[in-house]
RODO-2510 file (C-alpha; in nm, 4 decimals, decimal comma):
residues 540
     n   res          X          Y          Z
     1     m     0,0101    -0,0069     0,0013
     2     n     0,1254     0,3563    -0,1205
     3     v     0,0312     0,6643     0,0529
     4     k     0,0856     0,9816    -0,1470
     5     g     0,1373     1,3148    -0,0579
     6     n     0,3639     1,5920     0,0036
     7     i     0,5797     1,5107     0,2477
     8     v     0,6974     1,6904     0,6164
     9     d     1,0361     1,5045     0,6470
    10     i     1,0908     1,7449     0,9847
    11     l     1,3728     1,5986     1,0596
    12     n     1,5520     1,7393     0,7424
    13     k     1,3690     2,0090     0,7306
    14     r     1,2039     1,9379     0,3656
    15     i     0,9112     1,8886     0,1908
    16     f     0,8945     1,6889    -0,1023
    17     k     0,6531     1,4978    -0,3385
    18     g     0,6304     1,1324    -0,2700
    19     e     0,4865     0,8192    -0,1546
    20     v     0,5351     0,6490     0,0999
    21     c     0,5030     0,2416     0,1349
    22     l     0,3116     0,0296     0,3701
    23     e     0,4303    -0,3210     0,4274
    24     n     0,3406    -0,4984     0,7262
    25     g     0,2803    -0,2639     0,9390
    26     q     0,6355    -0,0158     0,9101
    27     i     0,7381     0,1931     0,5970
    28     s     0,9287     0,0158     0,3248
    29     a     1,0201     0,2816     0,1126
    30     i     0,9199     0,6868     0,0754
    31     r     0,9963     0,7904    -0,2671
    32     e     1,0639     1,0783    -0,4653
    33     v     0,7742     1,0737    -0,6884
    34     n     0,5980     1,3266    -0,9347
    35     h     0,2436     1,3377    -0,8321
    36     e    -0,0962     1,5701    -0,8321
    37     v    -0,2001     1,4961    -0,4470
    38     e    -0,1333     1,8298    -0,2573
    39     n    -0,2210     1,6974     0,1308
    40     y     0,0397     1,6710     0,3346
    41     i     0,1841     1,3154     0,5245
    42     l     0,3816     1,3994     0,8257
    43     p     0,4168     1,1821     1,1768
    44     g     0,1658     1,1594     1,4377
    45     f     0,0944     1,3787     1,7054
    46     v     0,2075     1,3024     2,0380
    47     d     0,0355     1,4742     2,3726
    48     a     0,3835     1,4623     2,6574
    49     h     0,1674     1,3994     2,9118
    50     i    -0,1816     1,3842     3,0138
    51     h    -0,4439     1,2523     3,2052
    52     i    -0,6664     1,0247     3,0394
    53     e    -0,8722     0,9589     3,2782
    54     s    -1,0069     1,3259     3,2822
    55     s    -1,1892     1,2805     2,9630
    56     m    -1,4167     1,1041     3,1717
    57     v    -1,3778     0,7923     2,9403
    58     v    -1,1342     0,5524     2,9547
    59     p    -0,8806     0,4494     2,7488
    60     s    -1,0035     0,2504     2,4417
    61     e    -1,2916     0,5648     2,3869
    62     f    -1,0334     0,8647     2,3606
    63     a    -0,8721     0,6816     2,1246
    64     k    -1,2151     0,6767     1,8916
    65     i    -1,1511     1,0341     1,9447
    66     a    -0,8445     1,1761     1,9697
    67     v    -0,7396     0,9778     1,6633
    68     l    -0,9568     1,2180     1,4426
    69     h    -0,7100     1,4638     1,5155
    70     g    -0,4360     1,3476     1,4186
    71     t    -0,2919     1,2009     1,8447
    72     v    -0,1279     0,8498     1,7970
    73     a     0,0550     0,8694     2,0920
    74     t    -0,0281     0,9912     2,4564
    75     v     0,2406     0,9936     2,7347
    76     s    -0,0316     0,8665     3,0196
    77     d    -0,0307     0,9325     3,3593
    78     p    -0,2343     0,7357     3,5607
    79     h    -0,2491     0,9089     3,8797
    80     e    -0,6428     0,9450     3,8647
    81     i    -0,7498     0,6102     3,8738
    82     a    -0,4354     0,4819     4,1258
    83     n    -0,5484     0,7784     4,3340
    84     v    -0,8722     0,5516     4,3940
    85     l    -0,7847     0,2066     4,3267
    86     g    -0,4103     0,1617     4,3693
    87     v    -0,1721    -0,0855     4,1012
    88     q    -0,4877    -0,2345     4,0058
    89     g    -0,6595     0,0720     3,8433
    90     v    -0,2832     0,1392     3,6655
    91     d    -0,3153    -0,2022     3,4743
    92     f    -0,7147    -0,2037     3,3503
    93     m    -0,5815     0,1764     3,1517
    94     i    -0,2675    -0,0050     3,0834
    95     e    -0,4941    -0,3668     2,9532
    96     n    -0,8026    -0,0629     2,8064
    97     g    -0,5065     0,1114     2,6047
    98     k    -0,3718    -0,2830     2,4872
    99     k    -0,7259    -0,2920     2,3097
   100     v    -0,7102    -0,0083     2,0802
   101     p    -0,4787     0,1209     1,7881
   102     l    -0,3566     0,4487     1,9822
   103     k    -0,0224     0,3531     2,1335
   104     f    -0,0743     0,4559     2,4685
   105     n     0,2636     0,5330     2,7213
   106     f     0,1211     0,5379     3,1017
   107     g     0,3783     0,5723     3,3677
   108     a     0,3735     0,4679     3,7475
   109     p     0,2598     0,7682     3,9763
   110     s     0,4716     0,8422     4,1988
   111     c     0,2733     1,0307     4,4088
   112     v    -0,0540     0,8216     4,6040
   113     p    -0,1646     0,9322     4,7747
   114     a    -0,0374     1,2772     4,5986
   115     t    -0,0109     1,4642     4,9747
   116     s    -0,0588     1,2682     5,3557
   117     f    -0,2408     1,6074     5,4056
   118     e    -0,5308     1,3942     5,2237
   119     s    -0,7442     1,1103     5,2613
   120     a    -0,7318     0,8875     4,9323
   121     g    -0,8246     0,5094     4,8587
   122     a    -0,5384     0,3511     4,7465
   123     v    -0,1036     0,4073     4,8609
   124     i     0,1845     0,3219     4,6286
   125     n     0,4951     0,2364     4,7501
   126     a     0,8727     0,2083     4,6644
   127     d     0,8362    -0,1342     4,6627
   128     d     0,5373    -0,0782     4,3811
   129     i     0,7371     0,1350     4,2096
   130     k     1,0412    -0,1440     4,2434
   131     l     0,8183    -0,3624     4,0812
   132     m     0,6423    -0,1236     3,8155
   133     m     0,9683     0,0303     3,6705
   134     e     1,0900    -0,2953     3,6198
   135     n     0,7190    -0,3948     3,3752
   136     p     0,7341    -0,3164     3,0111
   137     d     0,4351    -0,1868     2,9723
   138     i     0,5409     0,0828     3,2541
   139     n     0,7501     0,3298     3,0536
   140     y     0,8263     0,6309     3,2738
   141     l     0,8075     0,7626     3,6209
   142     a     0,5740     0,9926     3,6438
   143     e     0,5159     1,3229     3,7420
   144     m     0,7179     1,4254     4,1143
   145     m     0,4137     1,6412     4,2677
   146     n     0,5959     1,5828     4,5767
   147     y     0,8779     1,8440     4,5102
   148     p     0,9070     1,9249     4,8925
   149     g     0,9776     1,5577     4,8862
   150     v     1,2744     1,6076     4,6832
   151     l     1,3898     1,9230     4,8511
   152     f     1,4299     1,7325     5,1698
   153     d     1,6176     1,4160     5,0661
   154     d     1,2729     1,1898     5,1745
   155     e     1,4005     0,8742     5,1836
   156     e     1,0913     0,7470     5,0543
   157     v     1,0930     1,0005     4,7202
   158     l     1,4298     0,9572     4,6663
   159     q     1,4305     0,5324     4,6461
   160     k     1,1164     0,5793     4,3566
   161     i     1,3555     0,7915     4,2071
   162     e     1,6346     0,5427     4,2054
   163     h     1,4069     0,2674     4,1231
   164     a     1,2903     0,4952     3,8052
   165     k     1,6724     0,5175     3,6965
   166     n     1,7748     0,1736     3,7437
   167     n     1,6020     0,0912     3,4527
   168     n     1,6863     0,3833     3,2839
   169     k     1,3174     0,5152     3,2296
   170     p     1,2855     0,8998     3,2239
   171     i     1,1470     1,1008     3,5197
   172     d     0,8742     1,3779     3,4917
   173     g     0,8644     1,6650     3,6875
   174     h     0,5611     1,9153     3,8813
   175     a     0,6855     2,1654     4,0412
   176     p     0,4826     2,5519     4,0006
   177     g     0,7137     2,8039     4,0682
   178     l     1,0401     2,6441     4,1863
   179     r     1,3112     2,8595     4,0684
   180     g     1,6147     2,8978     4,2283
   181     d     1,8620     2,6721     4,4310
   182     d     1,5611     2,4658     4,4504
   183     v     1,4557     2,3972     4,0919
   184     t     1,8351     2,2820     4,0820
   185     k     1,8570     2,0484     4,3244
   186     y     1,4948     1,9489     4,2125
   187     i     1,6789     1,8790     3,8867
   188     a     1,9701     1,7402     3,9929
   189     a     1,7818     1,4247     4,1310
   190     g     1,7273     1,2867     3,8023
   191     i     1,4345     1,5312     3,7185
   192     s     1,4083     1,6074     3,3645
   193     t     1,0576     1,7515     3,2471
   194     d     0,8004     2,0222     3,3682
   195     h     0,4664     2,0667     3,2704
   196     e     0,3257     2,3663     3,5577
   197     c     0,5152     2,6426     3,4195
   198     f     0,2825     2,9045     3,4397
   199     t     0,5323     3,2285     3,3414
   200     y     0,8705     3,2785     3,0606
   201     e     1,0515     3,3693     3,3561
   202     e     0,9964     3,0022     3,5231
   203     a     1,0581     2,8264     3,2317
   204     l     1,3111     3,0038     3,0461
   205     e     1,5307     2,9398     3,4415
   206     k     1,4162     2,5845     3,3849
   207     l     1,5087     2,5680     3,0236
   208     q     1,8401     2,6690     3,1337
   209     k     1,9471     2,4432     3,3935
   210     g     1,8642     2,1420     3,1539
   211     m     1,4512     2,0806     3,1738
   212     k     1,1994     2,0204     2,8563
   213     i     0,9421     2,2406     2,9251
   214     l     0,6202     2,1292     2,7786
   215     i     0,3304     2,3834     2,6626
   216     r     0,0348     2,2333     2,7949
   217     e    -0,3102     2,3831     2,7198
   218     g    -0,5576     2,2076     2,8874
   219     s    -0,9442     2,2912     3,0266
   220     a    -0,8447     2,3942     3,2935
   221     a    -0,4661     2,5308     3,2896
   222     k    -0,4062     2,7427     2,9693
   223     n     0,0003     2,8201     2,9304
   224     f     0,0322     2,8283     2,5791
   225     e     0,0134     3,2195     2,5856
   226     a     0,2554     3,2320     2,8367
   227     l     0,5775     2,9965     2,7314
   228     i     0,4931     2,9856     2,3014
   229     d     0,7818     3,2308     2,2869
   230     l     1,0029     3,0423     2,3852
   231     l     0,9308     2,7776     2,1054
   232     p     1,1196     2,9892     1,8625
   233     e     1,4539     2,8960     2,0374
   234     h     1,4381     2,6494     2,2726
   235     y     1,2454     2,4049     2,0376
   236     k     1,3946     2,1526     2,0565
   237     n     1,3842     2,0863     2,4475
   238     m     1,0100     2,1520     2,4359
   239     m     0,6551     1,9608     2,3646
   240     f     0,2601     2,0098     2,3716
   241     c     0,0370     1,8491     2,6304
   242     s    -0,2832     1,9165     2,7555
   243     d    -0,2446     1,7528     3,1054
   244     d    -0,6014     1,7376     3,1532
   245     k    -0,8052     1,7850     2,8844
   246     h    -1,2609     1,7308     3,0003
   247     p    -1,5039     1,4818     2,6733
   248     d    -1,6470     1,8542     2,5532
   249     d    -1,3157     2,0162     2,4688
   250     l    -1,1499     1,6946     2,3431
   251     l    -1,4282     1,6358     2,0249
   252     i    -1,3248     1,9376     1,8995
   253     g    -0,9672     1,9443     1,9100
   254     h    -0,6254     1,8164     2,0451
   255     i    -0,2952     1,8458     2,0091
   256     n    -0,3284     1,9880     1,5965
   257     q    -0,5324     2,2911     1,7390
   258     l    -0,1898     2,3688     1,9117
   259     c     0,0234     2,3760     1,5901
   260     e    -0,2782     2,5247     1,4285
   261     r    -0,2661     2,9013     1,6990
   262     a     0,1803     2,8045     1,6958
   263     v     0,1957     2,9018     1,3039
   264     a    -0,0590     3,0988     1,3353
   265     k     0,2095     3,3304     1,5226
   266     g     0,4800     3,2693     1,2640
   267     m     0,7058     3,0187     1,3722
   268     d     0,9296     2,8102     1,1745
   269     v     0,6370     2,4738     1,0757
   270     f     0,9267     2,2160     1,1575
   271     k     1,0089     2,3776     1,5040
   272     v     0,6290     2,2857     1,5452
   273     l     0,6392     2,0078     1,4101
   274     q     0,9503     1,9136     1,6854
   275     v     0,7726     1,9855     1,9378
   276     a     0,4541     1,8143     1,8529
   277     c     0,5331     1,4560     1,6787
   278     v     0,9432     1,4188     1,6990
   279     n     1,0295     1,5349     2,0575
   280     p     0,8117     1,3541     2,2987
   281     v     0,9129     0,9725     2,1028
   282     n     1,2976     1,0697     2,1105
   283     h     1,2669     1,1937     2,4715
   284     y     1,0005     0,8897     2,6367
   285     n     1,2104     0,6240     2,4440
   286     l     0,8524     0,5401     2,2332
   287     e     0,7970     0,3466     1,9785
   288     v     0,6036     0,5146     1,7942
   289     g     0,6884     0,6015     1,3840
   290     l     0,8667     0,9231     1,3033
   291     l     0,8113     0,9086     0,9549
   292     q     1,1152     0,7347     0,8151
   293     k     1,1951     0,3447     0,6666
   294     g     1,2056     0,1281     0,8836
   295     d     0,9905     0,3105     1,1095
   296     a     0,6601     0,1920     1,2057
   297     a     0,3579     0,3728     0,9677
   298     d     0,2188     0,6150     1,2207
   299     f     0,1133     0,9303     1,0270
   300     i    -0,1446     1,1783     0,9390
   301     v    -0,2128     1,3474     0,5999
   302     v    -0,3588     1,6791     0,7000
   303     d    -0,5006     1,8930     0,4494
   304     n    -0,2229     2,1972     0,4967
   305     l     0,0242     2,3490     0,7296
   306     e    -0,1494     2,6454     0,8377
   307     k    -0,4839     2,4810     1,0154
   308     f    -0,3856     2,0616     1,0356
   309     k    -0,7008     1,9772     0,9239
   310     v    -0,6165     1,5826     0,9986
   311     l    -0,7517     1,3940     0,6574
   312     e    -0,5980     1,0437     0,7552
   313     t    -0,4450     0,9190     1,0620
   314     y    -0,2432     0,6062     1,0295
   315     i    -0,0937     0,3506     1,3316
   316     d     0,1097     0,0295     1,2353
   317     g     0,0018     0,1049     0,8832
   318     e    -0,3669     0,0591     0,9644
   319     l    -0,6128     0,3865     0,8662
   320     v    -0,7829     0,4541     1,2086
   321     a    -0,9725     0,7444     1,0981
   322     k    -1,0767     0,9458     0,7674
   323     n    -1,2647     1,2323     0,6987
   324     g    -1,4002     1,2641     1,0728
   325     k    -1,4387     0,8913     1,0506
   326     s    -1,2698     0,6978     1,3722
   327     f    -1,2095     0,2781     1,2760
   328     v    -1,1627     0,2580     1,6480
   329     t    -1,4211    -0,0348     1,7839
   330     a    -1,5593     0,0152     2,1278
   331     v    -1,4320    -0,2426     2,3401
   332     s    -1,5729    -0,4410     2,6886
   333     f    -1,4245    -0,3914     3,0032
   334     e    -1,4687    -0,4581     3,3308
   335     v    -1,6757    -0,1468     3,5554
   336     l    -1,4361    -0,1743     3,8740
   337     n    -1,5104     0,1285     4,1796
   338     n    -1,4112     0,2351     4,5157
   339     f    -1,7283     0,4409     4,6582
   340     n    -1,7857     0,3761     5,0573
   341     t    -1,9665     0,6848     5,1925
   342     d    -2,3184     0,7114     5,3335
   343     i    -2,5533     0,9897     5,2253
   344     k    -2,5077     1,3110     5,4541
   345     k    -2,7717     1,5576     5,5470
   346     v    -2,7885     1,9159     5,5457
   347     e    -2,6830     1,9470     5,8605
   348     d    -2,2986     1,7930     5,8348
   349     f    -2,2515     2,1520     5,5927
   350     m    -2,3391     2,4190     5,8413
   351     l    -2,0521     2,5684     6,0103
   352     a    -2,1281     2,7960     6,3514
   353     s    -1,8918     3,0765     6,3614
   354     s    -1,8185     3,4279     6,5167
   355     s    -1,5804     3,5339     6,2351
   356     k    -1,5808     3,8980     6,1581
   357     k    -1,2662     3,7317     5,9007
   358     i    -1,2121     3,4454     5,7296
   359     r    -0,9505     3,2975     5,4327
   360     v    -1,0735     3,2637     5,0644
   361     i    -0,9549     3,0659     4,7823
   362     e    -0,9601     3,2762     4,4673
   363     a    -0,9537     3,0893     4,1645
   364     l    -0,7963     3,1985     3,9058
   365     d    -0,9607     3,1293     3,5369
   366     g    -0,7555     2,9334     3,2704
   367     e    -0,5115     2,8175     3,5915
   368     l    -0,4474     2,5575     3,8535
   369     v    -0,3410     2,7752     4,1290
   370     t    -0,5137     3,0041     4,3012
   371     n    -0,4545     3,3087     4,5669
   372     q    -0,5122     3,3495     4,9688
   373     i    -0,7255     3,6218     5,0236
   374     e    -0,9467     3,7583     5,3017
   375     a    -1,3057     3,8488     5,3243
   376     t    -1,5772     3,9205     5,5822
   377     p    -1,8275     3,6718     5,6197
   378     l    -2,1530     3,6167     5,5962
   379     i    -2,3367     3,4799     5,9141
   380     i    -2,7255     3,3391     5,9636
   381     d    -2,8513     3,2385     6,2613
   382     g    -2,4808     3,1616     6,3891
   383     n    -2,4580     2,9919     6,0694
   384     l    -2,1836     3,0975     5,8071
   385     v    -2,3009     3,0680     5,4657
   386     s    -2,2626     3,1828     5,0551
   387     n    -2,3081     3,5343     5,0144
   388     t    -2,3606     3,5620     4,6251
   389     a    -2,3840     3,9527     4,5993
   390     t    -1,9997     3,9172     4,7064
   391     d    -1,9291     3,5747     4,5269
   392     i    -1,7937     3,4134     4,8534
   393     l    -1,9719     3,0181     4,8351
   394     k    -2,0127     2,7102     5,0197
   395     m    -1,7611     2,4909     4,9272
   396     t    -1,6732     2,1381     5,0447
   397     v    -1,4049     1,8135     5,0670
   398     v    -1,6065     1,5090     5,1928
   399     n    -1,4072     1,1642     5,2327
   400     r    -1,5915     0,8986     4,9378
   401     y    -1,3428     0,6595     5,0995
   402     q    -1,5163     0,6426     5,4645
   403     n    -1,7945     0,8184     5,6572
   404     t    -1,5930     1,1587     5,8220
   405     n    -1,7141     1,5133     5,8364
   406     p    -1,7377     1,7157     5,5202
   407     s    -1,4792     1,9657     5,5165
   408     i    -1,5622     2,3160     5,4435
   409     a    -1,4072     2,6168     5,2972
   410     f    -1,5047     2,9463     5,1438
   411     i    -1,3822     3,0839     4,7192
   412     k    -1,4339     3,3063     4,5157
   413     n    -1,4730     3,3453     4,1169
   414     f    -1,7303     3,0682     4,0509
   415     g    -2,0101     3,3358     3,9978
   416     i    -2,3350     3,1014     4,0749
   417     k    -2,5641     3,2848     4,1718
   418     n    -2,8767     2,9879     4,2283
   419     g    -2,7010     2,6363     4,2390
   420     v    -2,4305     2,4034     4,2805
   421     i    -2,1906     2,2042     4,0575
   422     a    -2,0762     1,8967     4,2649
   423     s    -1,7852     1,6326     4,1214
   424     s    -1,6286     1,3031     4,2252
   425     v    -1,3121     1,4131     4,0226
   426     g    -1,1454     1,6259     4,2811
   427     h    -0,7968     1,5356     4,1720
   428     d    -0,6382     1,3706     4,3068
   429     s    -0,8370     1,2100     4,5972
   430     h    -1,0457     1,2541     4,4029
   431     n    -1,3063     1,3274     4,7482
   432     i    -1,6374     1,4952     4,6130
   433     i    -1,5927     1,8707     4,5615
   434     a    -1,8486     2,0935     4,5440
   435     i    -2,0245     2,4176     4,5836
   436     g    -2,3113     2,5760     4,5972
   437     t    -2,5570     2,8700     4,6978
   438     s    -2,6980     2,7084     5,0367
   439     d    -2,6266     2,4054     5,2403
   440     e    -2,9705     2,2778     5,1400
   441     l    -2,8771     2,2468     4,7335
   442     i    -2,4873     2,1429     4,8389
   443     c    -2,6232     1,8554     5,0274
   444     s    -2,8121     1,7426     4,7886
   445     a    -2,5895     1,7543     4,4769
   446     v    -2,3508     1,5296     4,7106
   447     n    -2,5986     1,3327     4,7868
   448     l    -2,6325     1,2975     4,4613
   449     l    -2,3301     1,1663     4,2945
   450     i    -2,3191     0,8921     4,6424
   451     q    -2,6249     0,7545     4,5082
   452     h    -2,4530     0,7102     4,1641
   453     k    -2,0884     0,6460     4,3334
   454     g    -1,9701     0,9040     4,1244
   455     g    -1,9863     1,1211     3,8443
   456     i    -2,0306     1,5217     3,8167
   457     c    -2,3600     1,7428     3,8643
   458     a    -2,5226     2,0725     3,8824
   459     l    -2,8600     2,1399     4,0465
   460     n    -3,0538     2,4891     4,1156
   461     d    -3,4286     2,5192     4,2413
   462     t    -3,5493     2,3758     3,9674
   463     t    -3,3025     2,1752     3,7772
   464     e    -3,0918     1,8421     3,7818
   465     k    -2,8669     1,7087     3,5388
   466     i    -2,5853     1,4302     3,6274
   467     v    -2,3101     1,2337     3,4493
   468     a    -2,3088     0,9421     3,6133
   469     l    -1,9560     0,8249     3,6480
   470     p    -1,8895     0,4419     3,7932
   471     v    -1,5471     0,3529     3,6457
   472     a    -1,2717     0,4422     3,9972
   473     g    -1,5644     0,7314     4,0655
   474     i    -1,4027     0,8974     3,7157
   475     m    -1,4874     0,7884     3,4015
   476     s    -1,8065     0,6742     3,2016
   477     d    -1,8828     0,3323     3,0530
   478     q    -2,0356     0,5092     2,7724
   479     p    -1,9387     0,6252     2,4779
   480     a    -1,6830     0,9588     2,4045
   481     e    -1,9535     1,1424     2,2305
   482     i    -2,2030     1,0814     2,4224
   483     i    -1,9793     1,2251     2,7577
   484     g    -1,8970     1,5017     2,5556
   485     n    -2,2209     1,5637     2,4944
   486     a    -2,3731     1,5250     2,8266
   487     y    -2,1211     1,7246     2,9375
   488     a    -2,1311     2,0175     2,7935
   489     e    -2,5186     2,0385     2,8839
   490     l    -2,3574     2,0478     3,2538
   491     d    -2,1004     2,2931     3,1468
   492     a    -2,3774     2,4980     2,9553
   493     m    -2,6012     2,4776     3,2635
   494     a    -2,3191     2,5952     3,5357
   495     k    -2,2180     2,9010     3,2896
   496     d    -2,6814     2,9790     3,2890
   497     m    -2,6034     2,9926     3,6646
   498     g    -2,3632     3,2461     3,6626
   499     s    -2,0204     3,0973     3,5918
   500     t    -1,8188     3,3086     3,4440
   501     l    -1,5048     3,0946     3,4606
   502     s    -1,4609     2,9313     3,1089
   503     a    -1,4243     2,5613     3,2134
   504     p    -1,6232     2,5378     3,5975
   505     f    -1,6432     2,2008     3,6254
   506     m    -1,2635     2,2098     3,5499
   507     t    -1,1229     2,4243     3,7733
   508     l    -1,3547     2,2701     4,0153
   509     s    -1,1916     1,9435     4,0120
   510     f    -0,8210     2,1206     4,1648
   511     m    -0,9801     2,3357     4,4395
   512     a    -0,8497     1,9928     4,5770
   513     l    -0,5388     2,0040     4,4633
   514     l    -0,2815     2,0398     4,7443
   515     v     0,0519     2,0261     4,5678
   516     i    -0,1045     2,3290     4,3608
   517     p    -0,0327     2,6526     4,5607
   518     s    -0,1821     2,8531     4,7536
   519     l    -0,4924     2,7695     4,9266
   520     k    -0,7205     2,4088     4,8395
   521     l    -0,9647     2,2573     5,0529
   522     s    -0,9266     1,8479     5,0879
   523     d    -1,1256     1,6558     5,3023
   524     q    -0,9424     1,6563     5,6125
   525     g    -0,9268     2,0752     5,6099
   526     l    -0,7740     2,4544     5,4588
   527     f    -0,4433     2,4026     5,3555
   528     d    -0,2022     2,6292     5,2342
   529     g     0,0031     2,4701     4,9559
   530     d     0,2900     2,7493     5,0204
   531     s     0,3840     2,6414     5,3856
   532     f     0,2180     2,3251     5,3326
   533     n     0,0290     2,2697     5,6306
   534     f    -0,3062     2,3352     5,7548
   535     i    -0,4611     2,6599     5,8069
   536     s    -0,7641     2,8138     6,0088
   537     l    -1,0189     2,9392     5,7823
   538     d    -1,1007     3,2023     6,0598
   539     v    -0,8654     3,4778     6,0662
   540     a    -0,6848     3,5895     6,3981
***
């Protein structure tokens, strides 16, 4: 079989008319041939860091959609499901991913639980990591979020890193805002990448010190604009990633969108494509073809090198998508979960107080970081309640693995005027998280998720919408198209209730992520990500 077009040879920075010859899943030859075909043939896109779980569908369903956008491989950290189900969850992702053509490359989650300041469903210790690193299905040590553990020479953390080194597998980083001597020590430990940079200066320092920088553009965290101007000079050491991509966004596009945006800024297409296609393959030693003779036949056909509209996607020589139709078929799988908490009462979400000032989480649109601000609370009958006039709303995190009292805090910038949004996707431990305008609505939303053993929902006085997520309480057992559309309806409802955030549910899911400063809420209490300790809601 031969595929004709304008062949984009990224490695040699040339484009020529020719044909790619396929034989037994490999490229047997690439020939210069004169023809009238105007399409372009190039290596497939690789997402260099993504949590498949955030798409709310299992890997096999993710693959169905991703191939439509020219994605042939991912570097995937399964720590979301690992925090719920441990090594069993990682095995589930690997085995489900093997049933479809897309090349999933899973890492061993390094931080399960992410911290000791929250309740997770499982633990993956250094001994577990040792075994996982010896597994050929595990490609790397996934993001080392516990950067304080690296900086303070935590023995367990250093053991995990050593197991990766002993097996010659890359170690991913996660160090938002880390600068100076701290980042130097972090890199010296053997950590080679970071996807958490949110300023040009931070990324530049890390590049200069030898790190590979991933430009992240997900559903909540959007760092493309802040970092893209580094690409022309540092393209050899950069990659594109999503980190977290919700299902409605995945239906629209993937890494192809970032290529389009970069080229629109006037950047050299060869440099952009090296970032999107080549660098992840080389850095992570992926078994993914780069459109060279003898490579696996992993490539795509696009209409032009400006919009990157994907016409065909090939993986191992198999046509897996064409003209907007995916040929990846659904597969059967066992639904696993870990959900064990009882129905709550409205009183559980009341908070007696006489405080004059409280600490408030300030959410930032398009960012995972938050600010810590102070506000005058609204107290009715001795109970701290949501204040829609000042947009200071009550927030709760409820342990879904055992019965404990809900933790309570307050948050600004969600903008809801009447209603509640809630989710059992709450990074990284995936406890239930809810933000709403009344204790009654918050209680109803939490109980709805408990009844379904996981999901995302929106409620107000008249309407109730839920997307059930029975797989570990974070993924659906339904097709991606169904979930993507259902999620879009929920997103619209949240915005109809007043939220001005571009991705309210995605932002919600990160408000319990303690390893990202500054102020977050776990099921155990309000947490200061700068001092890495619990902090009082009341301002002294």
